[in-house]
C-alpha positions as CSV (number, residue, x, y, z in Angstrom):
1,S,-22.3,0.4,-13.6
2,V,-20.9,-0.7,-16.9
3,L,-18.9,1.2,-19.5
4,D,-17.9,-0.1,-23.0
5,D,-16.0,2.5,-24.9
6,R,-15.5,0.9,-28.3
7,Q,-13.6,3.8,-29.8
8,S,-10.9,3.5,-27.1
9,A,-11.2,-0.3,-26.8
10,Y,-11.8,0.1,-23.1
11,E,-14.2,-1.5,-20.7
12,K,-15.0,-0.8,-17.0
13,Y,-17.2,-2.5,-14.5
14,A,-17.9,-1.1,-11.0
15,L,-20.0,-2.1,-8.0
16,N,-20.7,-0.3,-4.7
17,F,-22.7,-2.0,-1.9
18,N,-23.6,-0.4,1.4
19,R,-25.5,-1.9,4.4
20,S,-26.2,-0.3,7.7
21,F,-27.2,-2.3,10.8
22,E,-28.1,-1.0,14.3
23,K,-24.5,-0.4,15.4
24,T,-22.5,-1.4,12.3
25,S,-22.1,-0.3,8.8
26,L,-20.6,-2.3,5.9
27,N,-19.3,-1.0,2.6
28,Y,-18.0,-3.0,-0.4
29,Y,-16.5,-1.5,-3.6
30,Y,-15.4,-3.4,-6.7
31,N,-13.7,-1.9,-9.8
32,Y,-12.5,-3.7,-12.9
33,E,-11.2,-2.0,-16.1
34,F,-9.1,-3.2,-19.0
35,G,-7.9,-2.4,-22.5
36,K,-9.1,-4.8,-25.2
37,N,-6.3,-4.0,-27.6
38,D,-2.6,-4.6,-27.2
39,P,-0.9,-4.2,-24.7
40,Q,-4.1,-5.3,-23.0
41,W,-3.5,-3.5,-19.7
42,L,-5.5,-4.3,-16.6
43,R,-6.5,-2.5,-13.4
44,K,-8.8,-3.9,-10.7
45,S,-9.4,-3.0,-7.1
46,Q,-11.6,-3.9,-4.2
47,R,-12.3,-2.4,-0.8
48,L,-14.2,-3.9,2.2
49,S,-14.9,-1.6,5.2
50,L,-16.7,-2.5,8.4
51,S,-17.2,0.0,11.3
52,G,-19.4,0.1,14.3
53,R,-19.5,-0.1,18.1
54,L,-18.4,-3.1,20.1
55,A,-19.5,-1.7,23.5
56,E,-20.8,1.5,25.0
57,R,-17.4,3.2,24.9
58,I,-15.5,1.1,22.3
59,N,-15.6,1.7,18.5
60,F,-13.9,-0.2,15.8
61,N,-13.1,0.3,12.1
62,T,-11.5,-2.2,9.7
63,T,-10.7,-1.7,6.0
64,T,-9.1,-4.1,3.5
65,N,-7.9,-2.7,0.2
66,Y,-7.0,-5.0,-2.7
67,Y,-5.2,-3.8,-5.9
68,H,-4.0,-5.5,-9.0
69,S,-2.6,-4.0,-12.2
70,A,-0.7,-5.2,-15.2
71,A,0.8,-3.0,-18.0
72,G,0.2,-5.7,-20.6
73,A,-0.5,-9.4,-21.2
74,G,2.2,-11.5,-19.6
75,D,3.4,-8.8,-17.2
76,A,3.8,-9.8,-13.6
77,G,2.4,-6.5,-12.6
78,E,1.4,-5.4,-9.1
79,E,-0.9,-7.2,-6.7
80,K,-1.2,-6.3,-3.1
81,V,-3.6,-6.4,-0.1
82,E,-3.6,-3.8,2.7
83,P,-5.7,-4.7,5.8
84,Q,-5.9,-2.2,8.6
85,L,-7.7,-2.4,12.0
86,E,-8.5,0.2,14.6
87,F,-10.1,0.2,18.0
88,S,-10.8,3.4,20.0
89,G,-12.6,4.3,23.2
90,S,-13.1,6.7,26.0
91,E,-13.1,6.4,29.8
92,P,-14.0,9.0,32.4
93,G,-10.4,10.3,32.6
94,Y,-8.8,9.5,29.2
95,S,-9.3,8.3,25.7
96,W,-7.3,5.6,23.9
97,R,-6.7,4.2,20.4
98,Y,-5.2,0.9,19.1
99,S,-4.3,0.5,15.4
100,Q,-2.6,-2.0,13.2
101,N,-2.0,-2.4,9.5
102,W,-0.2,-4.7,7.1
103,L,0.9,-4.7,3.4
104,L,1.0,-8.0,1.7
105,D,2.7,-8.2,-1.7
106,L,1.1,-11.1,-3.5
107,R,3.7,-11.0,-6.2
108,Q,6.7,-10.8,-3.8
109,A,7.8,-14.3,-4.8
110,N,8.7,-12.9,-8.2
111,Y,11.1,-10.3,-6.6
112,P,12.8,-12.2,-3.8
113,G,15.0,-10.3,-1.3
114,T,13.5,-6.8,-1.6
115,S,10.3,-4.9,-0.7
116,R,8.9,-3.2,-3.8
117,Y,6.5,-0.6,-2.2
118,E,7.2,2.3,0.1
119,H,4.9,2.0,3.1
120,L,4.7,2.2,6.9
121,E,3.3,-0.6,9.0
122,K,2.1,-0.2,12.6
123,Q,2.6,-3.5,14.4
124,P,0.8,-2.1,16.5
125,E,0.4,1.5,17.6
126,I,-1.2,2.3,21.0
127,E,-2.0,5.9,22.2
128,V,-3.5,7.1,25.5
129,S,-4.7,10.7,25.8
130,P,-5.7,12.0,29.3
131,N,-8.4,14.6,29.3
132,T,-7.4,18.2,28.8
133,L,-6.5,20.0,32.1
134,D,-7.6,23.5,32.8
135,L,-4.8,24.9,34.9
136,K,-6.3,28.4,34.9
137,L,-3.1,29.9,33.5
138,F,-3.3,27.6,30.4
139,N,-4.9,24.4,29.1
140,L,-2.7,21.3,29.1
141,A,-3.2,18.3,26.7
142,S,-1.0,15.3,26.5
143,T,-0.7,12.0,24.7
144,F,1.4,8.9,25.5
145,G,2.1,6.2,23.0
146,Y,4.0,3.1,22.0
147,G,4.4,1.5,18.5
148,Y,6.4,-1.0,16.7
149,Y,6.9,0.2,13.1
150,R,8.2,-1.2,9.8
151,E,9.1,1.5,7.3
152,V,10.1,0.8,3.7
153,K,11.5,4.0,2.1
154,N,13.4,4.6,-1.0
155,V,16.9,5.9,-0.3
156,P,18.8,7.0,-3.4
157,E,22.2,6.7,-1.6
158,L,21.4,2.9,-1.1
159,G,20.2,2.5,-4.7
160,G,16.8,1.1,-3.6
161,N,14.4,0.7,-0.7
162,R,15.5,0.5,3.0
163,D,13.4,-1.9,5.0
164,Y,13.7,-1.1,8.8
165,S,11.7,-2.1,11.9
166,T,12.0,-1.0,15.5
167,S,9.9,0.2,18.5
168,R,9.2,3.8,19.4
169,Y,7.9,5.4,22.7
170,R,6.2,8.8,22.4
171,T,5.3,11.6,24.8
172,T,3.5,14.7,23.6
173,V,2.5,17.7,25.7
174,N,0.7,20.8,24.4
175,A,-0.2,24.0,26.3
176,S,-2.4,26.7,24.9
177,R,-4.1,29.9,26.2
178,S,-6.5,32.4,24.6
179,I,-6.2,36.1,25.8
180,P,-8.8,38.7,25.0
181,M,-7.2,42.0,24.1
182,G,-9.9,44.5,23.5
183,L,-10.9,44.1,19.8
184,S,-8.4,41.3,19.4
185,L,-8.0,37.7,20.5
186,L,-4.5,36.4,21.1
187,T,-4.0,32.6,21.1
188,L,-0.6,31.3,22.3
189,G,0.5,27.7,22.0
190,T,3.5,25.6,22.6
191,G,4.2,21.8,22.5
192,V,6.9,19.3,22.8
193,D,7.4,15.7,21.4
194,Q,9.8,13.3,22.9
195,F,10.5,10.1,21.0
196,L,12.6,7.1,22.3
197,Y,13.6,4.3,19.9
198,G,14.6,0.7,20.3
199,P,18.2,1.2,19.2
200,G,18.7,4.0,21.8
201,D,18.1,7.0,19.5
202,Q,16.2,10.0,20.8
203,L,14.3,12.8,19.0
204,F,13.0,16.0,20.6
205,A,10.7,18.4,18.8
206,L,9.5,21.8,20.0
207,R,6.5,23.7,18.6
208,E,5.5,27.4,19.2
209,S,2.7,29.4,17.7
210,A,0.9,32.7,18.2
211,S,-2.3,33.8,16.5
212,L,-3.8,37.3,16.7
213,Q,-7.3,37.8,15.3
214,T,-8.5,41.4,15.2
215,S,-12.0,42.6,14.4
216,P,-12.1,46.4,14.9
217,T,-15.2,46.9,12.8
218,S,-18.2,44.9,11.5
219,F,-16.7,44.9,7.9
220,F,-13.0,44.1,8.5
221,R,-10.9,41.5,10.3
222,N,-7.2,40.6,10.3
223,N,-5.5,37.3,11.1
224,L,-1.8,37.1,11.9
225,D,-0.4,33.6,12.4
226,F,3.2,32.8,13.5
227,R,4.6,29.3,13.7
228,E,8.0,27.8,14.6
229,G,9.1,24.3,15.0
230,Y,12.5,22.6,15.2
231,T,14.0,19.2,16.3
232,N,17.1,18.0,18.1
233,G,18.4,14.5,18.2
234,N,18.1,11.6,15.8
235,T,15.4,9.2,14.5
236,P,15.9,6.0,12.5
237,F,12.6,6.7,10.7
238,F,11.9,9.1,7.9
239,F,8.3,9.7,8.7
240,D,9.1,11.3,12.1
241,R,11.0,14.1,10.4
242,L,8.0,15.2,8.3
243,G,6.6,18.6,9.3
244,T,8.8,19.1,12.4
245,S,11.0,21.9,11.1
246,Y,9.3,25.2,10.1
247,H,9.4,28.9,10.8
248,D,6.9,31.2,9.1
249,I,4.4,34.0,9.5
250,R,1.2,34.6,7.5
251,E,-1.3,37.4,7.4
252,K,-4.8,37.5,6.0
253,M,-6.9,40.6,5.7
254,T,-10.6,40.3,5.1
255,F,-13.0,43.0,4.0
256,F,-16.7,42.0,4.1
257,Y,-20.2,43.2,4.2
258,L,-22.9,40.7,5.2
259,G,-23.2,38.1,2.5
260,F,-22.9,40.7,-0.4
261,F,-19.2,41.3,-0.4
262,N,-16.0,39.5,0.6
263,W,-12.4,40.4,-0.3
264,T,-9.3,38.7,1.1
265,I,-5.6,39.4,0.8
266,D,-3.1,37.1,2.2
267,G,0.7,36.5,2.1
268,G,3.6,35.7,4.4
269,H,7.3,34.8,4.8
270,N,9.1,31.5,5.3
271,W,12.2,32.1,7.3
272,L,13.4,28.5,7.1
273,A,13.5,28.6,3.3
274,N,14.1,32.4,3.2
275,R,11.2,32.8,0.7
276,Y,8.1,34.9,0.6
277,Y,4.7,33.3,0.0
278,D,2.7,34.5,-3.0
279,V,0.4,37.5,-2.2
280,M,-3.0,36.2,-3.2
281,T,-6.3,38.0,-3.4
282,N,-9.9,36.7,-3.8
283,M,-13.0,38.8,-4.2
284,T,-16.7,37.6,-4.2
285,V,-19.5,40.1,-5.0
286,A,-23.2,39.0,-4.7
287,P,-25.3,42.2,-4.8
288,D,-28.4,40.3,-5.7
289,P,-29.5,36.6,-5.4
290,R,-29.6,36.5,-9.2
291,L,-26.0,37.7,-9.7
292,R,-22.7,36.5,-8.3
293,F,-19.1,37.5,-9.3
294,N,-15.8,35.9,-8.2
295,L,-12.2,37.0,-9.0
296,S,-8.9,35.7,-7.8
297,T,-5.3,36.5,-8.7
298,G,-2.0,37.2,-7.0
299,W,1.6,38.3,-7.2
300,D,4.6,35.9,-7.1
301,I,7.2,37.9,-5.1
302,E,10.1,35.5,-5.7
303,N,9.7,35.3,-9.5
304,T,8.2,38.8,-9.9
305,R,5.2,37.5,-11.9
306,Y,1.5,37.9,-11.7
307,K,-0.5,34.8,-10.9
308,L,-3.2,33.6,-13.3
309,L,-6.4,35.7,-13.1
310,V,-9.4,33.5,-12.6
311,A,-12.8,35.1,-12.9
312,G,-16.4,33.7,-12.8
313,L,-19.9,35.1,-13.2
314,G,-23.2,33.5,-12.3
315,Y,-26.3,35.2,-13.7
316,F,-29.8,33.8,-12.8
317,P,-32.3,36.3,-14.2
318,Y,-35.2,33.9,-14.4
319,R,-36.3,30.7,-12.7
320,N,-36.0,28.8,-15.9
321,Y,-32.7,30.2,-17.2
322,S,-29.2,30.6,-15.8
323,L,-25.8,31.6,-17.3
324,Q,-22.3,30.8,-15.9
325,L,-19.2,32.4,-17.4
326,S,-15.6,31.7,-16.5
327,L,-12.2,32.8,-17.8
328,N,-8.5,32.4,-17.1
329,Q,-6.3,35.4,-18.1
330,D,-2.5,35.5,-18.1
331,M,-1.6,38.8,-16.5
332,N,2.0,38.7,-17.8
333,G,1.1,39.5,-21.4
334,A,0.0,36.1,-22.8
335,G,-3.6,37.2,-22.9
336,L,-6.8,35.1,-22.5
337,Q,-6.0,31.4,-21.9
338,T,-9.4,29.7,-21.5
339,A,-13.0,30.9,-21.3
340,S,-16.3,29.2,-21.3
341,A,-20.0,29.8,-21.0
342,L,-22.7,27.4,-19.8
343,H,-26.4,28.0,-20.6
344,D,-29.1,26.2,-18.6
345,V,-32.7,26.6,-20.0
346,Y,-36.0,25.0,-19.1
347,F,-39.1,25.0,-21.4
348,L,-42.5,24.3,-19.8
349,Q,-40.8,23.9,-16.4
350,D,-42.6,21.6,-13.9
351,E,-45.1,20.7,-16.6
352,P,-45.7,17.2,-18.0
353,N,-43.8,18.0,-21.2
354,Q,-40.8,19.8,-19.6
355,V,-37.7,20.1,-21.7
356,H,-34.3,20.8,-20.2
357,L,-31.6,22.2,-22.4
358,R,-27.9,22.7,-21.5
359,F,-25.2,23.8,-23.9
360,S,-21.7,25.2,-23.4
361,Q,-19.5,27.5,-25.4
362,V,-15.7,27.4,-25.2
363,F,-13.1,29.9,-26.3
364,D,-11.0,28.6,-29.1
365,A,-7.5,30.1,-28.7
366,A,-6.6,29.4,-32.4
367,T,-9.5,31.3,-33.9
368,R,-10.0,33.6,-31.0
369,E,-13.8,33.0,-30.9
370,F,-16.4,31.1,-28.8
371,K,-17.7,27.9,-30.2
372,V,-20.5,25.6,-29.1
373,R,-18.8,22.6,-27.5
374,D,-21.5,20.4,-25.8
375,I,-25.3,20.1,-26.0
376,M,-27.6,18.2,-23.7
377,V,-31.4,18.0,-24.1
378,V,-33.6,16.1,-21.5
379,K,-37.2,15.5,-22.5
380,D,-39.9,14.4,-20.1
381,L,-41.9,11.4,-21.5
382,H,-44.4,10.9,-18.7
383,C,-42.9,7.8,-17.0
384,W,-39.7,8.0,-19.0
385,E,-37.0,10.6,-19.6
386,M,-35.0,10.9,-22.8
387,S,-31.5,12.5,-22.9
388,F,-29.7,13.5,-26.0
389,T,-26.1,14.7,-25.8
390,Y,-23.7,15.9,-28.5
391,S,-20.0,16.7,-28.1
392,D,-18.5,18.8,-30.8
393,Y,-15.0,18.1,-29.4
394,R,-15.3,14.3,-30.1
395,K,-18.0,14.7,-32.8
396,D,-19.9,12.1,-30.8
397,F,-23.6,11.8,-29.8
398,S,-25.6,9.6,-27.4
399,F,-29.3,8.8,-26.6
400,V,-30.3,7.6,-23.2
401,F,-33.8,6.4,-22.1
402,S,-34.5,6.1,-18.4
403,L,-37.5,5.1,-16.3
404,K,-38.2,7.7,-13.7
405,A,-38.7,5.0,-11.1
406,L,-35.2,3.6,-11.9
407,P,-33.1,6.7,-12.8
408,G,-29.9,4.7,-12.1
409,E,-30.6,2.0,-14.6
410,P,-30.9,3.6,-18.1
411,V,-30.2,2.2,-21.6
412,G,-28.5,4.2,-24.3
413,F,-26.7,4.4,-27.6
414,A,-23.6,6.4,-28.4
415,G,-21.8,6.8,-31.7
416,S,-18.5,5.8,-30.2
417,R,-19.7,3.2,-27.8
418,G,-22.7,1.6,-29.3
419,F,-25.5,0.4,-27.0
420,Y,-24.5,0.7,-23.3
421,Y,-25.9,0.6,-19.7
422,D,-24.8,3.4,-17.5
423,G,-25.9,5.8,-14.7
424,F,-28.2,8.6,-16.0
425,E,-27.6,10.9,-13.0
426,R,-23.9,10.9,-13.6
427,Q,-24.4,12.1,-17.2
428,L,-26.5,15.1,-15.9
429,N,-24.1,16.1,-13.1
430,Q,-20.7,15.3,-14.5
431,L,-19.7,18.9,-15.5
432,N,-16.1,20.0,-15.3
433,P,-15.1,23.2,-13.4
434,V,-15.4,25.4,-16.5
435,G,-18.9,24.2,-17.3
436,E,-18.4,21.6,-20.1
437,V,-20.0,18.3,-20.1
438,R,-17.3,15.7,-19.5
439,R,-16.2,13.4,-22.3
440,Y,-17.4,9.9,-21.9
């Protein structure tokens, strides 16, 4: 695909290639984009992925990412390559995984003595997981691992990045049990992690959880989830600390009736931070296949404020017409924030001269009125299709002609871009969440 935006002095070229063999798949992606005016910035990237099966029980996956960017002409910029490799397999009594990755800074010579990027390298990491054991009283799952890691992490106290490498041994054991309790199901879980590091440091992490799901009727269910985790000891790595300390409880109530009605209310409390989670509610009503309504909002307990009210309506009265409405309302007195309407109309649908019309209206906060924002017309021309689009926001228009046999290879003309070659399907489908055709 090719893009030449003359108004913004910007060009982009992209290529994606896929090939599947009997046991292997290959993917290659290339992207190149740059600004033609000063400061003449540049961004380009490539990705090569190969995955498949080496033997009956051995799979492999390898990916190499390349990235290069420059803020302007003469800038040394960033240029790096990130290869990664993984093998995995299963045996009658266990499964295993071997992974390794690197980060190569191709501009490192311009910045001697320091690593510029935060990253984690596995050189390598090996994990073995025995099959889960059913011990009648509970199920037991375990994982044993070894890895040699290099972590580059920014430490403000050091005034820059810390580059540290060492080995780590890991043992993980998890026990779980589900207990039926009449109309409820109680699921209990506990787990421990034990880490040993090359310098002699040790880290112990304990996890506990309890989940109670109750369904007393065919139109109501309640989920209550409790989690707790804490650590003891020390680790020379920062990544081992992530997600190891928590203590919270959450509850979610759901009222429903077949596929016609669904209403959820959820909230909770975080004891570790001594904060309450926002109480959120979401309602979906679909009394008829031609009508669907959705509403969501909430209450911020800590700041005593209402969350933004988001509402949407889908109306499909006829096969050749549909209407989608959406709005965002500030419940704290600021009033309507955004609103939009998207109309989708077919004339002579499924006939040789079919015409497809789409246009959107957007709420203008300054004038407090709805205005037509985007228009798209698609005309069937036997073996061809013609697309006309107009954006009132950019005061821009475009014509695109496409062979039906080659829908991904159209030619077109736009007021801001001139003649161009781009994907027709993307122009039909690139609608933003509130129903406007995206700017291009």
